[in-house]
Backbone atoms as SQL, in Angstrom:
CREATE TABLE atoms (id INTEGER PRIMARY KEY, chain TEXT, resi INTEGER, resn TEXT, atom TEXT, x REAL, y REAL, z REAL);
INSERT INTO atoms VALUES
  (1, 'A', 1, 'MET', 'N', 189.285, 28.909, 111.121),
  (2, 'A', 1, 'MET', 'CA', 190.194, 29.828, 110.470),
  (3, 'A', 1, 'MET', 'C', 191.423, 29.054, 110.019),
  (4, 'A', 2, 'ASP', 'N', 191.786, 29.206, 108.765),
  (5, 'A', 2, 'ASP', 'CA', 192.981, 28.581, 108.198),
  (6, 'A', 2, 'ASP', 'C', 194.080, 29.633, 108.104),
  (7, 'A', 3, 'VAL', 'N', 195.171, 29.397, 108.826),
  (8, 'A', 3, 'VAL', 'CA', 196.242, 30.390, 108.955),
  (9, 'A', 3, 'VAL', 'C', 197.514, 29.880, 108.288),
  (10, 'A', 4, 'LEU', 'N', 198.117, 30.747, 107.476),
  (11, 'A', 4, 'LEU', 'CA', 199.407, 30.482, 106.853),
  (12, 'A', 4, 'LEU', 'C', 200.474, 31.220, 107.646),
  (13, 'A', 5, 'ILE', 'N', 201.564, 30.527, 107.972),
  (14, 'A', 5, 'ILE', 'CA', 202.673, 31.152, 108.677),
  (15, 'A', 5, 'ILE', 'C', 203.979, 30.857, 107.933),
  (16, 'A', 6, 'PRO', 'N', 204.460, 31.834, 107.162),
  (17, 'A', 6, 'PRO', 'CA', 205.760, 31.671, 106.498),
  (18, 'A', 6, 'PRO', 'C', 206.882, 31.835, 107.527),
  (19, 'A', 7, 'ILE', 'N', 207.865, 30.947, 107.488),
  (20, 'A', 7, 'ILE', 'CA', 208.985, 31.026, 108.422),
  (21, 'A', 7, 'ILE', 'C', 210.295, 31.050, 107.650),
  (22, 'A', 8, 'ASP', 'N', 211.298, 31.674, 108.273),
  (23, 'A', 8, 'ASP', 'CA', 212.616, 31.710, 107.628),
  (24, 'A', 8, 'ASP', 'C', 213.747, 31.426, 108.607),
  (25, 'A', 9, 'GLY', 'N', 213.402, 31.036, 109.811),
  (26, 'A', 9, 'GLY', 'CA', 214.426, 30.699, 110.788),
  (27, 'A', 9, 'GLY', 'C', 214.927, 31.862, 111.616),
  (28, 'A', 10, 'THR', 'N', 214.500, 33.078, 111.316),
  (29, 'A', 10, 'THR', 'CA', 214.914, 34.234, 112.106),
  (30, 'A', 10, 'THR', 'C', 214.142, 34.270, 113.426),
  (31, 'A', 11, 'ASP', 'N', 214.648, 35.061, 114.362),
  (32, 'A', 11, 'ASP', 'CA', 213.941, 35.222, 115.631),
  (33, 'A', 11, 'ASP', 'C', 212.544, 35.782, 115.416),
  (34, 'A', 12, 'ALA', 'N', 212.400, 36.702, 114.457),
  (35, 'A', 12, 'ALA', 'CA', 211.083, 37.293, 114.184),
  (36, 'A', 12, 'ALA', 'C', 210.097, 36.230, 113.706),
  (37, 'A', 13, 'SER', 'N', 210.537, 35.313, 112.854),
  (38, 'A', 13, 'SER', 'CA', 209.610, 34.285, 112.379),
  (39, 'A', 13, 'SER', 'C', 209.306, 33.270, 113.477),
  (40, 'A', 14, 'LYS', 'N', 210.247, 33.041, 114.382),
  (41, 'A', 14, 'LYS', 'CA', 209.980, 32.170, 115.528),
  (42, 'A', 14, 'LYS', 'C', 208.928, 32.785, 116.442),
  (43, 'A', 15, 'ARG', 'N', 209.028, 34.093, 116.677),
  (44, 'A', 15, 'ARG', 'CA', 208.014, 34.775, 117.495),
  (45, 'A', 15, 'ARG', 'C', 206.655, 34.742, 116.802),
  (46, 'A', 16, 'ALA', 'N', 206.667, 34.906, 115.478),
  (47, 'A', 16, 'ALA', 'CA', 205.413, 34.862, 114.727),
  (48, 'A', 16, 'ALA', 'C', 204.781, 33.477, 114.814),
  (49, 'A', 17, 'LEU', 'N', 205.595, 32.431, 114.736),
  (50, 'A', 17, 'LEU', 'CA', 205.067, 31.071, 114.852),
  (51, 'A', 17, 'LEU', 'C', 204.472, 30.844, 116.237),
  (52, 'A', 18, 'ASP', 'N', 205.158, 31.297, 117.278),
  (53, 'A', 18, 'ASP', 'CA', 204.619, 31.165, 118.640),
  (54, 'A', 18, 'ASP', 'C', 203.276, 31.890, 118.759),
  (55, 'A', 19, 'PHE', 'N', 203.199, 33.086, 118.196),
  (56, 'A', 19, 'PHE', 'CA', 201.946, 33.847, 118.213),
  (57, 'A', 19, 'PHE', 'C', 200.843, 33.093, 117.462),
  (58, 'A', 20, 'ALA', 'N', 201.176, 32.573, 116.273),
  (59, 'A', 20, 'ALA', 'CA', 200.184, 31.860, 115.459),
  (60, 'A', 20, 'ALA', 'C', 199.689, 30.604, 116.162),
  (61, 'A', 21, 'ILE', 'N', 200.580, 29.906, 116.842),
  (62, 'A', 21, 'ILE', 'CA', 200.180, 28.708, 117.592),
  (63, 'A', 21, 'ILE', 'C', 199.128, 29.075, 118.634),
  (64, 'A', 22, 'GLU', 'N', 199.401, 30.118, 119.398),
  (65, 'A', 22, 'GLU', 'CA', 198.442, 30.550, 120.424),
  (66, 'A', 22, 'GLU', 'C', 197.136, 31.027, 119.801),
  (67, 'A', 23, 'MET', 'N', 197.232, 31.773, 118.714),
  (68, 'A', 23, 'MET', 'CA', 196.039, 32.309, 118.062),
  (69, 'A', 23, 'MET', 'C', 195.146, 31.179, 117.549),
  (70, 'A', 24, 'VAL', 'N', 195.722, 30.254, 116.808),
  (71, 'A', 24, 'VAL', 'CA', 194.941, 29.175, 116.214),
  (72, 'A', 24, 'VAL', 'C', 194.435, 28.216, 117.290),
  (73, 'A', 25, 'ASP', 'N', 195.270, 27.957, 118.288),
  (74, 'A', 25, 'ASP', 'CA', 194.864, 27.069, 119.365),
  (75, 'A', 25, 'ASP', 'C', 193.677, 27.663, 120.126),
  (76, 'A', 26, 'GLY', 'N', 193.696, 28.982, 120.323),
  (77, 'A', 26, 'GLY', 'CA', 192.625, 29.646, 121.054),
  (78, 'A', 26, 'GLY', 'C', 191.347, 29.833, 120.253),
  (79, 'A', 27, 'MET', 'N', 191.480, 30.030, 118.955),
  (80, 'A', 27, 'MET', 'CA', 190.323, 30.331, 118.110),
  (81, 'A', 27, 'MET', 'C', 189.849, 29.128, 117.305),
  (82, 'A', 28, 'GLY', 'N', 190.637, 28.083, 117.281),
  (83, 'A', 28, 'GLY', 'CA', 190.305, 26.937, 116.437),
  (84, 'A', 28, 'GLY', 'C', 190.769, 27.182, 115.014),
  (85, 'A', 29, 'GLY', 'N', 190.830, 26.149, 114.249),
  (86, 'A', 29, 'GLY', 'CA', 191.253, 26.267, 112.864),
  (87, 'A', 29, 'GLY', 'C', 192.479, 25.436, 112.587),
  (88, 'A', 30, 'SER', 'N', 193.097, 25.724, 111.467),
  (89, 'A', 30, 'SER', 'CA', 194.270, 24.960, 111.055),
  (90, 'A', 30, 'SER', 'C', 195.448, 25.893, 110.827),
  (91, 'A', 31, 'LEU', 'N', 196.621, 25.320, 110.901),
  (92, 'A', 31, 'LEU', 'CA', 197.857, 26.080, 110.760),
  (93, 'A', 31, 'LEU', 'C', 198.720, 25.410, 109.702),
  (94, 'A', 32, 'HIS', 'N', 199.177, 26.200, 108.730),
  (95, 'A', 32, 'HIS', 'CA', 200.064, 25.703, 107.680),
  (96, 'A', 32, 'HIS', 'C', 201.359, 26.505, 107.768),
  (97, 'A', 33, 'VAL', 'N', 202.436, 25.816, 108.098),
  (98, 'A', 33, 'VAL', 'CA', 203.751, 26.446, 108.227),
  (99, 'A', 33, 'VAL', 'C', 204.521, 26.177, 106.940),
  (100, 'A', 34, 'VAL', 'N', 205.048, 27.233, 106.334),
  (101, 'A', 34, 'VAL', 'CA', 205.773, 27.060, 105.075),
  (102, 'A', 34, 'VAL', 'C', 207.078, 27.846, 105.105),
  (103, 'A', 35, 'HIS', 'N', 208.102, 27.228, 104.528),
  (104, 'A', 35, 'HIS', 'CA', 209.403, 27.876, 104.390),
  (105, 'A', 35, 'HIS', 'C', 209.689, 28.025, 102.902),
  (106, 'A', 36, 'TYR', 'N', 209.955, 29.243, 102.470),
  (107, 'A', 36, 'TYR', 'CA', 210.290, 29.518, 101.075),
  (108, 'A', 36, 'TYR', 'C', 211.806, 29.551, 100.950),
  (109, 'A', 37, 'THR', 'N', 212.333, 28.884, 99.931),
  (110, 'A', 37, 'THR', 'CA', 213.778, 28.817, 99.750),
  (111, 'A', 37, 'THR', 'C', 214.104, 28.765, 98.262),
  (112, 'A', 38, 'ASN', 'N', 215.316, 29.128, 97.920),
  (113, 'A', 38, 'ASN', 'CA', 215.743, 28.973, 96.533),
  (114, 'A', 38, 'ASN', 'C', 216.580, 27.712, 96.353),
  (115, 'A', 39, 'ASN', 'N', 216.903, 27.047, 97.470),
  (116, 'A', 39, 'ASN', 'CA', 217.718, 25.844, 97.401),
  (117, 'A', 39, 'ASN', 'C', 217.496, 25.048, 98.683),
  (118, 'A', 40, 'GLN', 'N', 216.893, 23.882, 98.577),
  (119, 'A', 40, 'GLN', 'CA', 216.643, 23.073, 99.767),
  (120, 'A', 40, 'GLN', 'C', 217.940, 22.410, 100.203),
  (121, 'A', 41, 'THR', 'N', 218.309, 22.684, 101.449),
  (122, 'A', 41, 'THR', 'CA', 219.545, 22.166, 102.024),
  (123, 'A', 41, 'THR', 'C', 219.249, 21.613, 103.410),
  (124, 'A', 42, 'ASP', 'N', 220.300, 21.247, 104.112),
  (125, 'A', 42, 'ASP', 'CA', 220.135, 20.818, 105.504),
  (126, 'A', 42, 'ASP', 'C', 219.558, 21.945, 106.352),
  (127, 'A', 43, 'ALA', 'N', 219.877, 23.186, 105.997),
  (128, 'A', 43, 'ALA', 'CA', 219.339, 24.325, 106.736),
  (129, 'A', 43, 'ALA', 'C', 217.816, 24.387, 106.607),
  (130, 'A', 44, 'THR', 'N', 217.297, 24.013, 105.437),
  (131, 'A', 44, 'THR', 'CA', 215.849, 23.987, 105.239),
  (132, 'A', 44, 'THR', 'C', 215.202, 23.031, 106.227),
  (133, 'A', 45, 'GLU', 'N', 215.743, 21.842, 106.333),
  (134, 'A', 45, 'GLU', 'CA', 215.194, 20.850, 107.268),
  (135, 'A', 45, 'GLU', 'C', 215.370, 21.298, 108.709),
  (136, 'A', 46, 'ALA', 'N', 216.470, 21.981, 109.009),
  (137, 'A', 46, 'ALA', 'CA', 216.684, 22.492, 110.371),
  (138, 'A', 46, 'ALA', 'C', 215.616, 23.525, 110.732),
  (139, 'A', 47, 'ILE', 'N', 215.257, 24.364, 109.776),
  (140, 'A', 47, 'ILE', 'CA', 214.208, 25.367, 110.017),
  (141, 'A', 47, 'ILE', 'C', 212.875, 24.676, 110.290),
  (142, 'A', 48, 'LEU', 'N', 212.534, 23.662, 109.488),
  (143, 'A', 48, 'LEU', 'CA', 211.288, 22.930, 109.702),
  (144, 'A', 48, 'LEU', 'C', 211.322, 22.135, 111.004),
  (145, 'A', 49, 'ASP', 'N', 212.481, 21.563, 111.359),
  (146, 'A', 49, 'ASP', 'CA', 212.608, 20.861, 112.635),
  (147, 'A', 49, 'ASP', 'C', 212.399, 21.823, 113.808),
  (148, 'A', 50, 'GLY', 'N', 212.942, 23.027, 113.675),
  (149, 'A', 50, 'GLY', 'CA', 212.729, 24.038, 114.709),
  (150, 'A', 50, 'GLY', 'C', 211.257, 24.370, 114.862),
  (151, 'A', 51, 'ALA', 'N', 210.561, 24.449, 113.739),
  (152, 'A', 51, 'ALA', 'CA', 209.114, 24.722, 113.783),
  (153, 'A', 51, 'ALA', 'C', 208.377, 23.566, 114.456),
  (154, 'A', 52, 'ARG', 'N', 208.758, 22.342, 114.123),
  (155, 'A', 52, 'ARG', 'CA', 208.128, 21.171, 114.763),
  (156, 'A', 52, 'ARG', 'C', 208.322, 21.226, 116.278),
  (157, 'A', 53, 'GLY', 'N', 209.518, 21.593, 116.701),
  (158, 'A', 53, 'GLY', 'CA', 209.803, 21.710, 118.130),
  (159, 'A', 53, 'GLY', 'C', 208.948, 22.769, 118.800),
  (160, 'A', 54, 'ARG', 'N', 208.770, 23.902, 118.138),
  (161, 'A', 54, 'ARG', 'CA', 207.946, 24.976, 118.702),
  (162, 'A', 54, 'ARG', 'C', 206.482, 24.545, 118.770),
  (163, 'A', 55, 'LEU', 'N', 206.012, 23.826, 117.755),
  (164, 'A', 55, 'LEU', 'CA', 204.640, 23.332, 117.766),
  (165, 'A', 55, 'LEU', 'C', 204.429, 22.357, 118.919),
  (166, 'A', 56, 'LYS', 'N', 205.404, 21.507, 119.139),
  (167, 'A', 56, 'LYS', 'CA', 205.309, 20.537, 120.230),
  (168, 'A', 56, 'LYS', 'C', 205.376, 21.246, 121.586),
  (169, 'A', 57, 'ALA', 'N', 206.321, 22.173, 121.735),
  (170, 'A', 57, 'ALA', 'CA', 206.478, 22.909, 122.991),
  (171, 'A', 57, 'ALA', 'C', 205.251, 23.766, 123.284),
  (172, 'A', 58, 'GLY', 'N', 204.630, 24.292, 122.225),
  (173, 'A', 58, 'GLY', 'CA', 203.431, 25.105, 122.386),
  (174, 'A', 58, 'GLY', 'C', 202.191, 24.266, 122.617),
  (175, 'A', 59, 'ASP', 'N', 202.367, 22.944, 122.634),
  (176, 'A', 59, 'ASP', 'CA', 201.264, 22.007, 122.863),
  (177, 'A', 59, 'ASP', 'C', 200.124, 22.264, 121.895),
  (178, 'A', 60, 'PHE', 'N', 200.490, 22.462, 120.622),
  (179, 'A', 60, 'PHE', 'CA', 199.487, 22.717, 119.593),
  (180, 'A', 60, 'PHE', 'C', 198.648, 21.464, 119.402),
  (181, 'A', 61, 'GLY', 'N', 197.335, 21.606, 119.543),
  (182, 'A', 61, 'GLY', 'CA', 196.439, 20.459, 119.519),
  (183, 'A', 61, 'GLY', 'C', 196.051, 19.979, 118.139),
  (184, 'A', 62, 'GLY', 'N', 196.229, 20.787, 117.118),
  (185, 'A', 62, 'GLY', 'CA', 195.816, 20.406, 115.773),
  (186, 'A', 62, 'GLY', 'C', 196.894, 19.637, 115.038),
  (187, 'A', 63, 'GLU', 'N', 196.632, 19.399, 113.769),
  (188, 'A', 63, 'GLU', 'CA', 197.589, 18.728, 112.886),
  (189, 'A', 63, 'GLU', 'C', 198.112, 19.749, 111.882),
  (190, 'A', 64, 'PRO', 'N', 199.188, 20.460, 112.223),
  (191, 'A', 64, 'PRO', 'CA', 199.699, 21.476, 111.300),
  (192, 'A', 64, 'PRO', 'C', 200.363, 20.844, 110.088),
  (193, 'A', 65, 'GLU', 'N', 200.305, 21.550, 108.978),
  (194, 'A', 65, 'GLU', 'CA', 201.032, 21.137, 107.781),
  (195, 'A', 65, 'GLU', 'C', 202.334, 21.921, 107.740),
  (196, 'A', 66, 'LEU', 'N', 203.422, 21.253, 107.392),
  (197, 'A', 66, 'LEU', 'CA', 204.708, 21.903, 107.210),
  (198, 'A', 66, 'LEU', 'C', 205.202, 21.582, 105.815),
  (199, 'A', 67, 'SER', 'N', 205.681, 22.598, 105.101),
  (200, 'A', 67, 'SER', 'CA', 206.161, 22.366, 103.750),
  (201, 'A', 67, 'SER', 'C', 207.215, 23.398, 103.369),
  (202, 'A', 68, 'THR', 'N', 207.854, 23.145, 102.237),
  (203, 'A', 68, 'THR', 'CA', 208.776, 24.117, 101.655),
  (204, 'A', 68, 'THR', 'C', 208.312, 24.406, 100.232),
  (205, 'A', 69, 'ILE', 'N', 208.571, 25.610, 99.798),
  (206, 'A', 69, 'ILE', 'CA', 208.281, 26.016, 98.427),
  (207, 'A', 69, 'ILE', 'C', 209.552, 26.632, 97.865),
  (208, 'A', 70, 'THR', 'N', 209.963, 26.162, 96.704),
  (209, 'A', 70, 'THR', 'CA', 211.174, 26.674, 96.067),
  (210, 'A', 70, 'THR', 'C', 210.845, 27.907, 95.235),
  (211, 'A', 71, 'VAL', 'N', 211.612, 28.959, 95.460),
  (212, 'A', 71, 'VAL', 'CA', 211.450, 30.229, 94.751),
  (213, 'A', 71, 'VAL', 'C', 212.677, 30.422, 93.879),
  (214, 'A', 72, 'ASP', 'N', 212.480, 30.581, 92.573),
  (215, 'A', 72, 'ASP', 'CA', 213.610, 30.720, 91.656),
  (216, 'A', 72, 'ASP', 'C', 214.349, 32.042, 91.824),
  (217, 'A', 73, 'VAL', 'N', 213.606, 33.125, 91.906),
  (218, 'A', 73, 'VAL', 'CA', 214.212, 34.448, 92.058),
  (219, 'A', 73, 'VAL', 'C', 214.080, 34.841, 93.522),
  (220, 'A', 74, 'TRP', 'N', 215.188, 35.003, 94.194),
  (221, 'A', 74, 'TRP', 'CA', 215.198, 35.157, 95.645),
  (222, 'A', 74, 'TRP', 'C', 215.285, 36.626, 96.048),
  (223, 'A', 75, 'THR', 'N', 214.160, 37.322, 96.005),
  (224, 'A', 75, 'THR', 'CA', 214.067, 38.676, 96.536),
  (225, 'A', 75, 'THR', 'C', 212.866, 38.714, 97.460),
  (226, 'A', 76, 'ALA', 'N', 212.830, 39.696, 98.351),
  (227, 'A', 76, 'ALA', 'CA', 211.719, 39.787, 99.304),
  (228, 'A', 76, 'ALA', 'C', 210.393, 39.980, 98.581),
  (229, 'A', 77, 'ASP', 'N', 210.388, 40.806, 97.527),
  (230, 'A', 77, 'ASP', 'CA', 209.146, 41.011, 96.770),
  (231, 'A', 77, 'ASP', 'C', 208.666, 39.710, 96.150),
  (232, 'A', 78, 'ARG', 'N', 209.582, 38.934, 95.610),
  (233, 'A', 78, 'ARG', 'CA', 209.207, 37.660, 94.988),
  (234, 'A', 78, 'ARG', 'C', 208.674, 36.681, 96.028),
  (235, 'A', 79, 'VAL', 'N', 209.300, 36.638, 97.197),
  (236, 'A', 79, 'VAL', 'CA', 208.806, 35.780, 98.270),
  (237, 'A', 79, 'VAL', 'C', 207.417, 36.246, 98.694),
  (238, 'A', 80, 'GLY', 'N', 207.225, 37.552, 98.794),
  (239, 'A', 80, 'GLY', 'CA', 205.901, 38.083, 99.124),
  (240, 'A', 80, 'GLY', 'C', 204.859, 37.651, 98.110),
  (241, 'A', 81, 'GLU', 'N', 205.213, 37.677, 96.828),
  (242, 'A', 81, 'GLU', 'CA', 204.283, 37.225, 95.779),
  (243, 'A', 81, 'GLU', 'C', 203.997, 35.735, 95.900),
  (244, 'A', 82, 'GLU', 'N', 205.009, 34.953, 96.249),
  (245, 'A', 82, 'GLU', 'CA', 204.815, 33.512, 96.459),
  (246, 'A', 82, 'GLU', 'C', 203.873, 33.263, 97.629),
  (247, 'A', 83, 'ILE', 'N', 204.017, 34.039, 98.686),
  (248, 'A', 83, 'ILE', 'CA', 203.124, 33.913, 99.836),
  (249, 'A', 83, 'ILE', 'C', 201.693, 34.206, 99.400),
  (250, 'A', 84, 'LEU', 'N', 201.506, 35.267, 98.626),
  (251, 'A', 84, 'LEU', 'CA', 200.160, 35.610, 98.138),
  (252, 'A', 84, 'LEU', 'C', 199.599, 34.509, 97.237),
  (253, 'A', 85, 'ASP', 'N', 200.444, 33.914, 96.399),
  (254, 'A', 85, 'ASP', 'CA', 200.005, 32.791, 95.562),
  (255, 'A', 85, 'ASP', 'C', 199.575, 31.607, 96.432),
  (256, 'A', 86, 'THR', 'N', 200.346, 31.340, 97.487),
  (257, 'A', 86, 'THR', 'CA', 200.006, 30.246, 98.399),
  (258, 'A', 86, 'THR', 'C', 198.680, 30.515, 99.094),
  (259, 'A', 87, 'VAL', 'N', 198.459, 31.754, 99.492),
  (260, 'A', 87, 'VAL', 'CA', 197.194, 32.134, 100.130),
  (261, 'A', 87, 'VAL', 'C', 196.032, 31.863, 99.187),
  (262, 'A', 88, 'GLU', 'N', 196.183, 32.278, 97.940),
  (263, 'A', 88, 'GLU', 'CA', 195.111, 32.102, 96.957),
  (264, 'A', 88, 'GLU', 'C', 194.851, 30.620, 96.673),
  (265, 'A', 89, 'ARG', 'N', 195.919, 29.869, 96.432),
  (266, 'A', 89, 'ARG', 'CA', 195.766, 28.438, 96.130),
  (267, 'A', 89, 'ARG', 'C', 195.190, 27.661, 97.312),
  (268, 'A', 90, 'GLY', 'N', 195.614, 28.017, 98.525),
  (269, 'A', 90, 'GLY', 'CA', 195.200, 27.271, 99.712),
  (270, 'A', 90, 'GLY', 'C', 193.932, 27.774, 100.369),
  (271, 'A', 91, 'GLY', 'N', 193.444, 28.938, 99.917),
  (272, 'A', 91, 'GLY', 'CA', 192.236, 29.488, 100.513),
  (273, 'A', 91, 'GLY', 'C', 192.406, 29.885, 101.976),
  (274, 'A', 92, 'PHE', 'N', 193.567, 30.399, 102.322),
  (275, 'A', 92, 'PHE', 'CA', 193.827, 30.773, 103.710),
  (276, 'A', 92, 'PHE', 'C', 193.060, 32.031, 104.094),
  (277, 'A', 93, 'ASP', 'N', 192.658, 32.085, 105.369),
  (278, 'A', 93, 'ASP', 'CA', 191.887, 33.211, 105.894),
  (279, 'A', 93, 'ASP', 'C', 192.763, 34.284, 106.507),
  (280, 'A', 94, 'HIS', 'N', 193.990, 33.936, 106.862),
  (281, 'A', 94, 'HIS', 'CA', 194.835, 34.856, 107.618),
  (282, 'A', 94, 'HIS', 'C', 196.299, 34.462, 107.409),
  (283, 'A', 95, 'VAL', 'N', 197.178, 35.443, 107.459),
  (284, 'A', 95, 'VAL', 'CA', 198.628, 35.206, 107.401),
  (285, 'A', 95, 'VAL', 'C', 199.231, 35.825, 108.647),
  (286, 'A', 96, 'VAL', 'N', 200.102, 35.075, 109.304),
  (287, 'A', 96, 'VAL', 'CA', 200.882, 35.599, 110.426),
  (288, 'A', 96, 'VAL', 'C', 202.334, 35.474, 110.027),
  (289, 'A', 97, 'MET', 'N', 203.048, 36.593, 110.063),
  (290, 'A', 97, 'MET', 'CA', 204.459, 36.535, 109.677),
  (291, 'A', 97, 'MET', 'C', 205.299, 37.495, 110.494),
  (292, 'A', 98, 'GLY', 'N', 206.556, 37.120, 110.664),
  (293, 'A', 98, 'GLY', 'CA', 207.493, 37.961, 111.376),
  (294, 'A', 98, 'GLY', 'C', 208.080, 39.005, 110.457),
  (295, 'A', 99, 'HIS', 'N', 208.573, 40.049, 111.079),
  (296, 'A', 99, 'HIS', 'CA', 209.246, 41.106, 110.321),
  (297, 'A', 99, 'HIS', 'C', 210.312, 41.698, 111.223),
  (298, 'A', 100, 'HIS', 'N', 211.521, 41.723, 110.736),
  (299, 'A', 100, 'HIS', 'CA', 212.602, 42.330, 111.501),
  (300, 'A', 100, 'HIS', 'C', 212.999, 43.628, 110.828),
  (301, 'A', 101, 'GLU', 'N', 213.434, 44.545, 111.619),
  (302, 'A', 101, 'GLU', 'CA', 213.802, 45.869, 111.114),
  (303, 'A', 101, 'GLU', 'C', 215.057, 45.771, 110.269),
  (304, 'A', 102, 'ASP', 'N', 214.980, 46.206, 109.043),
  (305, 'A', 102, 'ASP', 'CA', 216.131, 46.245, 108.146),
  (306, 'A', 102, 'ASP', 'C', 216.648, 47.666, 108.061),
  (307, 'A', 103, 'GLY', 'N', 217.861, 47.793, 107.568),
  (308, 'A', 103, 'GLY', 'CA', 218.406, 49.112, 107.306),
  (309, 'A', 103, 'GLY', 'C', 217.763, 49.704, 106.063),
  (310, 'A', 104, 'ILE', 'N', 217.942, 50.983, 105.850),
  (311, 'A', 104, 'ILE', 'CA', 217.298, 51.672, 104.728),
  (312, 'A', 104, 'ILE', 'C', 217.792, 51.124, 103.389),
  (313, 'A', 105, 'VAL', 'N', 219.054, 50.735, 103.297),
  (314, 'A', 105, 'VAL', 'CA', 219.582, 50.198, 102.042),
  (315, 'A', 105, 'VAL', 'C', 218.901, 48.877, 101.720),
  (316, 'A', 106, 'GLU', 'N', 218.811, 47.982, 102.713),
  (317, 'A', 106, 'GLU', 'CA', 218.174, 46.686, 102.488),
  (318, 'A', 106, 'GLU', 'C', 216.715, 46.860, 102.067),
  (319, 'A', 107, 'ARG', 'N', 215.985, 47.780, 102.716),
  (320, 'A', 107, 'ARG', 'CA', 214.574, 47.989, 102.385),
  (321, 'A', 107, 'ARG', 'C', 214.416, 48.584, 100.992),
  (322, 'A', 108, 'THR', 'N', 215.323, 49.483, 100.617),
  (323, 'A', 108, 'THR', 'CA', 215.234, 50.109, 99.307),
  (324, 'A', 108, 'THR', 'C', 215.540, 49.103, 98.199),
  (325, 'A', 109, 'VAL', 'N', 216.567, 48.295, 98.391),
  (326, 'A', 109, 'VAL', 'CA', 216.999, 47.359, 97.361),
  (327, 'A', 109, 'VAL', 'C', 216.128, 46.105, 97.349),
  (328, 'A', 110, 'PHE', 'N', 215.893, 45.528, 98.513),
  (329, 'A', 110, 'PHE', 'CA', 215.240, 44.229, 98.582),
  (330, 'A', 110, 'PHE', 'C', 213.756, 44.289, 98.912),
  (331, 'A', 111, 'GLY', 'N', 213.291, 45.363, 99.546),
  (332, 'A', 111, 'GLY', 'CA', 211.895, 45.429, 99.961),
  (333, 'A', 111, 'GLY', 'C', 211.656, 44.519, 101.139),
  (334, 'A', 112, 'SER', 'N', 210.417, 44.130, 101.322),
  (335, 'A', 112, 'SER', 'CA', 210.054, 43.291, 102.446),
  (336, 'A', 112, 'SER', 'C', 208.921, 42.366, 102.027),
  (337, 'A', 113, 'ALA', 'N', 209.084, 41.077, 102.264),
  (338, 'A', 113, 'ALA', 'CA', 208.013, 40.125, 101.951),
  (339, 'A', 113, 'ALA', 'C', 206.759, 40.481, 102.734),
  (340, 'A', 114, 'ALA', 'N', 206.926, 40.848, 104.007),
  (341, 'A', 114, 'ALA', 'CA', 205.776, 41.219, 104.836),
  (342, 'A', 114, 'ALA', 'C', 205.062, 42.436, 104.253),
  (343, 'A', 115, 'GLU', 'N', 205.831, 43.410, 103.796),
  (344, 'A', 115, 'GLU', 'CA', 205.251, 44.608, 103.212),
  (345, 'A', 115, 'GLU', 'C', 204.484, 44.274, 101.934),
  (346, 'A', 116, 'THR', 'N', 205.027, 43.403, 101.107),
  (347, 'A', 116, 'THR', 'CA', 204.360, 42.983, 99.871),
  (348, 'A', 116, 'THR', 'C', 203.017, 42.340, 100.180),
  (349, 'A', 117, 'VAL', 'N', 202.989, 41.443, 101.152),
  (350, 'A', 117, 'VAL', 'CA', 201.747, 40.753, 101.520),
  (351, 'A', 117, 'VAL', 'C', 200.751, 41.739, 102.119),
  (352, 'A', 118, 'LEU', 'N', 201.229, 42.595, 102.989),
  (353, 'A', 118, 'LEU', 'CA', 200.356, 43.569, 103.648),
  (354, 'A', 118, 'LEU', 'C', 199.733, 44.542, 102.652),
  (355, 'A', 119, 'ARG', 'N', 200.521, 45.058, 101.734),
  (356, 'A', 119, 'ARG', 'CA', 200.020, 46.040, 100.755),
  (357, 'A', 119, 'ARG', 'C', 199.029, 45.447, 99.757),
  (358, 'A', 120, 'ALA', 'N', 199.103, 44.143, 99.549),
  (359, 'A', 120, 'ALA', 'CA', 198.194, 43.503, 98.596),
  (360, 'A', 120, 'ALA', 'C', 196.749, 43.491, 99.094),
  (361, 'A', 121, 'GLU', 'N', 196.580, 43.564, 100.399),
  (362, 'A', 121, 'GLU', 'CA', 195.251, 43.581, 100.999),
  (363, 'A', 121, 'GLU', 'C', 194.388, 42.397, 100.529),
  (364, 'A', 122, 'ALA', 'N', 195.019, 41.268, 100.274),
  (365, 'A', 122, 'ALA', 'CA', 194.294, 40.087, 99.777),
  (366, 'A', 122, 'ALA', 'C', 193.721, 39.258, 100.911),
  (367, 'A', 123, 'VAL', 'N', 194.302, 39.402, 102.095),
  (368, 'A', 123, 'VAL', 'CA', 193.918, 38.592, 103.245),
  (369, 'A', 123, 'VAL', 'C', 194.346, 39.348, 104.504),
  (370, 'A', 124, 'PRO', 'N', 193.636, 39.174, 105.622),
  (371, 'A', 124, 'PRO', 'CA', 194.122, 39.803, 106.859),
  (372, 'A', 124, 'PRO', 'C', 195.509, 39.283, 107.220),
  (373, 'A', 125, 'VAL', 'N', 196.362, 40.178, 107.695),
  (374, 'A', 125, 'VAL', 'CA', 197.747, 39.843, 108.006),
  (375, 'A', 125, 'VAL', 'C', 198.072, 40.358, 109.397),
  (376, 'A', 126, 'THR', 'N', 198.717, 39.514, 110.188),
  (377, 'A', 126, 'THR', 'CA', 199.261, 39.940, 111.466),
  (378, 'A', 126, 'THR', 'C', 200.769, 39.908, 111.338),
  (379, 'A', 127, 'ILE', 'N', 201.421, 41.052, 111.605),
  (380, 'A', 127, 'ILE', 'CA', 202.866, 41.156, 111.548),
  (381, 'A', 127, 'ILE', 'C', 203.384, 41.154, 112.983),
  (382, 'A', 128, 'VAL', 'N', 204.300, 40.239, 113.267),
  (383, 'A', 128, 'VAL', 'CA', 204.885, 40.121, 114.597),
  (384, 'A', 128, 'VAL', 'C', 206.335, 40.597, 114.522),
  (385, 'A', 129, 'PRO', 'N', 206.672, 41.655, 115.268),
  (386, 'A', 129, 'PRO', 'CA', 208.051, 42.170, 115.206),
  (387, 'A', 129, 'PRO', 'C', 209.041, 41.251, 115.915);
């Protein structure tokens, strides 16, 4: 099983990464960790370093891929579409992603990347709160 795990540095994405590590380690397969950003900065590398630390602490036995993808238009729907594009290009079997509860204004205006991926029904998705 090839699993894509989008991360953004939030606690929810950290929990999702921990879950994905256990899932892939237990079931076999590969893990691709990706961070979507509109501007690569030191924070981008800090997020990937945090993921590397979690992979090491989780004693992940495989060789995970870590990457960043630049998104020009930075909205949750656009990030969700980028995730779906990555799934299609990479042939991933599953997506594991975190989701934190937003207020009604944020959900109405910005939507949710997790919701976009889930509604597309293009691939099985596990949402970790």
